[in-house]
DRENMINU-858279 format. One line per 10 residues: number of its first residue (from 1); their letters; for each residue x, y, z of C-alpha. Coordinates in Angstrom, 3 decimals. Example, Ala and Ser with C-alpha at 12.3 -4.5 7.8 and 13.67 -1.06 7.14 Angstrom:
! DRENMINU-858279
1	AS	12.300/-4.500/7.800  13.670/-1.060/7.140
//
This chain:
! DRENMINU-858279
1	MANKTQLQQW	0.000/0.000/0.000  1.257/3.479/-0.880  2.380/5.649/2.014  1.619/9.312/2.651  4.851/10.569/1.065  4.337/8.606/-2.137  0.787/9.890/-2.532  1.951/13.469/-2.071  4.783/13.003/-4.574  2.470/11.540/-7.205
11	GSKVVDIEKA	-0.018/14.342/-6.715  2.701/17.004/-6.910  4.026/15.508/-10.124  0.568/15.837/-11.696  0.506/19.529/-10.784  3.987/20.018/-12.288  3.050/18.280/-15.534  -0.193/20.220/-15.916  1.579/23.504/-15.148  3.985/22.735/-17.985
21	ALDSLYHYVN	1.000/22.041/-20.240  -0.460/25.454/-19.444  2.890/27.125/-20.090  2.816/25.708/-23.618  -0.704/27.112/-24.042  0.600/30.710/-24.097  1.902/30.144/-27.629  -1.517/29.021/-28.887  -3.464/31.800/-27.178  -1.102/34.404/-28.628
31	SDEFAQACEV	-1.725/33.103/-32.143  -3.605/34.668/-35.046  -6.020/31.738/-34.901  -7.087/32.616/-31.368  -7.802/36.214/-32.361  -9.673/35.044/-35.481  -11.813/32.671/-33.425  -12.740/35.476/-31.027  -13.549/37.847/-33.897  -15.818/35.289/-35.549
41	MLSCTGKVIV	-17.631/34.695/-32.267  -17.984/38.427/-31.628  -19.687/38.851/-34.995  -21.994/35.873/-34.401  -25.653/36.891/-34.262  -26.802/33.416/-33.298  -25.436/31.109/-30.625  -22.305/29.049/-30.091  -22.831/25.287/-30.334  -20.173/23.367/-28.399
51	MGMGKSGHIG	-19.575/19.672/-29.114  -17.310/17.026/-27.615  -17.293/13.325/-26.801  -16.238/11.712/-23.523  -13.975/13.850/-21.340  -13.881/16.480/-24.090  -17.664/16.583/-23.832  -17.529/17.285/-20.109  -15.072/20.109/-20.728  -17.204/21.357/-23.627
61	NKIAATLAST	-20.242/21.470/-21.383  -18.373/23.696/-18.950  -17.076/25.943/-21.745  -20.616/26.406/-23.066  -21.846/27.256/-19.572  -19.044/29.783/-19.062  -19.737/31.435/-22.413  -23.462/31.653/-21.702  -22.924/33.198/-18.259  -20.508/35.830/-19.569
71	GTPAVFVHPG	-22.539/37.271/-22.416  -22.062/34.817/-25.287  -25.176/32.682/-25.933  -23.992/29.076/-26.041  -25.297/25.536/-25.600  -23.644/22.139/-25.454  -24.868/19.500/-27.883  -23.801/15.870/-27.449  -22.493/14.591/-30.827  -24.159/11.211/-30.365
81	EASHGDLGVL	-27.536/12.788/-29.704  -26.945/15.291/-32.513  -26.927/12.435/-35.023  -30.387/11.436/-33.817  -32.219/14.743/-33.966  -30.500/17.182/-31.642  -28.684/18.762/-34.575  -31.983/20.508/-35.197  -30.912/23.059/-32.571  -28.571/24.581/-35.168
91	SANDIVIAIS	-29.753/27.728/-36.931  -28.379/29.765/-39.821  -26.463/32.285/-37.681  -24.756/29.849/-35.309  -21.108/28.870/-34.844  -19.852/25.403/-33.906  -16.931/24.680/-31.579  -15.841/21.042/-31.980  -13.534/19.609/-29.303  -11.419/16.457/-29.548
101	NSGESSEILT	-7.875/15.968/-28.312  -7.091/13.498/-31.112  -9.056/15.489/-33.651  -10.460/12.239/-34.995  -13.734/11.835/-33.101  -15.900/9.888/-35.540  -19.108/11.094/-33.870  -18.142/14.720/-34.560  -16.603/14.181/-38.000  -19.862/12.542/-39.082
111	LFPVIKRMGL	-21.614/15.845/-38.420  -19.166/18.051/-40.334  -20.808/17.609/-43.768  -24.212/18.673/-42.398  -22.735/21.639/-40.532  -20.779/22.732/-43.601  -23.835/22.355/-45.807  -25.617/24.807/-43.505  -22.714/27.198/-44.005  -21.858/27.443/-40.328
121	PIISITGVPK	-18.294/28.329/-39.276  -16.508/25.533/-37.413  -13.825/26.207/-34.806  -12.022/23.014/-33.832  -10.009/22.614/-30.638  -7.622/19.668/-30.854  -4.174/18.569/-29.767  -3.205/17.393/-33.261  -2.777/20.159/-35.875  -2.772/17.661/-38.759
131	SNMAKLAQIH	-5.919/15.838/-37.646  -9.035/15.714/-39.807  -10.980/17.984/-37.471  -8.156/20.525/-37.601  -7.981/20.429/-41.386  -11.731/20.557/-42.009  -12.455/23.449/-39.621  -12.339/27.082/-40.729  -10.266/27.880/-37.636  -8.168/25.463/-35.587
141	LCIQVPEEAC	-7.110/26.166/-32.002  -4.286/23.919/-30.871  -4.119/22.650/-27.288  -1.235/20.215/-27.789  0.460/19.337/-24.486  3.956/17.918/-23.818  2.511/14.938/-21.954  -0.526/13.721/-20.080  -0.298/13.668/-16.300  -1.576/10.093/-16.362
151	PLGLAPTSST	1.553/7.863/-16.093  -0.032/5.479/-18.591  -0.484/8.313/-21.063  -4.086/7.217/-21.535  -6.457/9.169/-19.263  -7.072/12.738/-20.515  -5.529/14.978/-17.850  -3.180/17.690/-19.089  -5.067/17.883/-22.383  -8.448/18.452/-20.728
161	TATLVMGDAI	-6.911/21.087/-18.447  -5.467/22.878/-21.481  -8.827/22.690/-23.257  -10.637/24.110/-20.254  -8.214/27.017/-19.975  -8.466/27.680/-23.710  -12.243/27.895/-23.291  -11.854/30.274/-20.352  -9.446/32.420/-22.368  -12.004/32.710/-25.163
171	AVALLQAKGF	-14.890/33.477/-22.805  -13.024/36.153/-20.865  -11.616/37.760/-24.027  -15.157/37.981/-25.417  -16.486/39.287/-22.091  -14.019/42.165/-22.127  -14.489/42.882/-25.830  -18.255/43.185/-25.271  -17.910/45.395/-22.208  -19.810/42.820/-20.128
181	TKDDFALSHP	-20.488/44.245/-16.634  -21.333/42.979/-13.160  -24.948/43.977/-13.748  -25.022/41.909/-16.948  -23.554/38.976/-15.046  -26.185/39.290/-12.338  -29.004/39.104/-14.887  -27.872/35.625/-15.917  -27.366/34.522/-12.288  -30.529/35.656/-10.488
191	GGSLGRKLLL	-30.782/32.513/-8.389  -27.207/32.411/-7.131  -25.540/34.276/-4.300  -23.646/36.419/-6.798  -26.867/37.434/-8.471  -28.517/38.268/-5.173  -25.601/40.470/-4.168  -25.626/42.286/-7.489  -29.380/42.596/-7.977  -31.043/42.912/-4.569
201	KVSDVMHKGE	-31.671/46.440/-3.397  -32.541/47.649/0.083  -36.146/48.065/-1.093  -36.279/44.304/-1.765  -35.142/43.421/1.750  -36.477/46.126/4.080  -39.519/45.981/6.345  -42.098/48.669/5.631  -45.590/49.896/6.438  -47.014/48.373/9.601
211	QLPLVSPNMK	-43.760/46.484/10.155  -41.865/49.690/10.934  -40.978/50.288/14.616  -41.897/53.990/14.826  -42.223/55.858/18.130  -42.731/59.483/19.199  -39.992/61.363/21.087  -42.151/61.746/24.218  -42.808/58.027/24.550  -41.322/56.517/27.693
221	ITEALYVISN	-38.537/53.955/27.284  -40.709/51.090/28.558  -43.385/51.921/25.974  -40.764/52.105/23.219  -39.418/48.714/24.314  -42.850/47.227/23.715  -42.768/48.523/20.118  -39.233/47.205/19.607  -40.201/43.778/20.934  -43.432/43.685/18.917
231	KGLGMAAIID	-41.759/44.593/15.597  -38.795/42.270/16.171  -36.086/44.382/14.509  -34.047/45.185/17.596  -34.538/48.932/17.205  -37.017/51.788/17.008  -37.042/54.922/14.871  -37.988/58.100/16.707  -39.964/60.530/14.509  -41.395/64.030/14.964
241	QESKLLGVFT	-44.904/65.246/14.130  -43.963/65.574/10.451  -42.711/61.954/10.417  -39.097/63.067/10.012  -36.434/60.910/11.628  -35.023/62.296/14.885  -32.936/59.345/15.961  -32.795/55.627/16.665  -32.861/53.480/19.788  -31.415/49.956/19.610
251	DGDLRRVIDA	-30.873/46.924/21.797  -27.326/48.181/22.308  -28.637/51.522/23.542  -30.880/49.663/25.988  -27.903/47.886/27.564  -26.122/51.195/28.046  -29.259/52.764/29.570  -29.624/49.898/32.036  -25.940/50.150/32.986  -26.483/53.866/33.642
261	EVDLRQTPIS	-29.475/52.995/35.868  -31.824/55.254/33.905  -35.476/55.174/35.001  -37.089/53.227/32.152  -40.645/54.114/33.197  -40.186/57.875/33.468  -37.504/58.774/30.909  -38.626/59.802/27.391  -36.999/57.869/24.576  -35.742/61.141/23.063
271	EVMTPNCITT	-33.317/61.575/25.991  -31.506/58.294/25.332  -31.854/57.877/21.565  -28.951/58.207/19.130  -29.540/61.369/17.069  -28.045/61.885/13.598  -28.086/58.132/13.166  -26.756/56.297/10.132  -29.398/55.736/7.457  -29.638/54.415/3.932
281	SKNVLAAEAL	-31.771/54.770/0.801  -34.138/52.210/-0.690  -32.254/52.300/-4.020  -28.932/51.266/-2.501  -27.793/47.691/-3.177  -28.402/45.427/-0.204  -24.739/44.383/-0.395  -23.703/48.035/-0.013  -26.003/48.436/2.981  -24.401/45.347/4.514
291	KLMDEKNING	-20.945/46.843/3.971  -22.084/50.050/5.687  -23.365/48.083/8.671  -20.055/46.224/8.928  -18.017/49.423/8.695  -20.082/51.212/11.349  -20.377/48.093/13.512  -24.179/48.286/13.690  -26.808/45.584/13.299  -29.617/47.583/11.713
301	LIVVDDAQCP	-30.429/50.500/9.439  -33.336/52.884/9.026  -34.276/53.550/5.407  -35.326/57.123/4.704  -36.736/59.021/1.717  -35.514/62.369/0.367  -37.441/64.186/3.104  -35.647/62.132/5.783  -38.823/60.288/6.703  -38.455/56.585/7.603
311	IGALNMLDMV	-39.898/54.299/4.903  -38.191/51.068/5.870  -35.888/49.240/8.264  -33.634/46.207/8.030  -31.158/44.269/10.145  -28.489/41.594/9.794  -31.043/38.787/9.994  -32.766/40.197/6.925  -29.433/40.052/5.077  -29.004/36.418/6.050
321	KSGVI	-32.531/35.472/5.001  -32.175/37.202/1.642  -28.895/35.450/0.906  -26.786/38.621/0.781  -24.530/37.192/3.492
//
């Protein structure tokens, strides 16, 4: 049985071999073919169809997903299924990226005549520049590696890593060429944490209406505590007769008041509130509001309108529930 040292050495050797494979990739990314492939994809008014069999198919699936999430419409089509109807997904304005390390995948080569008959550009990604897929494609991107990390030279390892990085290089180059922004990214990731951080505004998270813990300045502390407890936000907003914000009273303020032995039944909330408190706007991103809370070391925020009247309130628990944290 292999010992700990042997396992670590074998694993380290894989990393070294795959690093060398990526070093060789610089030459192919800095080629005219890479730039041509990007230019063709930038001018595409349809979608990018990615194909690959076996391990190349798994990598192709990821490349298609990366393209789609960064502003380049793309889908993965399994070559085997394509021969039995799925090729119908192709339209006149599409581009095909065909992936095969050997460049001789029979399942993909079988589709070339149909794709060419439709007049669609084909970009092949292979490790063999003289392969049939390389020769038959309009543009060939080479991902030839010095060696596979598999000691048998059989399992795709370095070659699939190189293919994946080539796909990332294309996707990111296109992203920057298109001026793709964080907001654009969020629109294609509405269900993920990234999307929530980039899309959710304070107005989407805040409590409002009857949920607001509003109290008058003359209200005694004990009465204000009832409002705070009833609304469950750990704070109360003190407002004047015109509904303008005068200050805030929080759970933290309550601890300080108790330590100071203030008479809770007789003292008006206005005497112990925090005036000129930190507030936010409903149009601010929830992630920005969270950053403000972290910077000021507070657990809640009052949301005010242009007239400085409270229209909402939120706390850290709301951030957790909404997925911003």
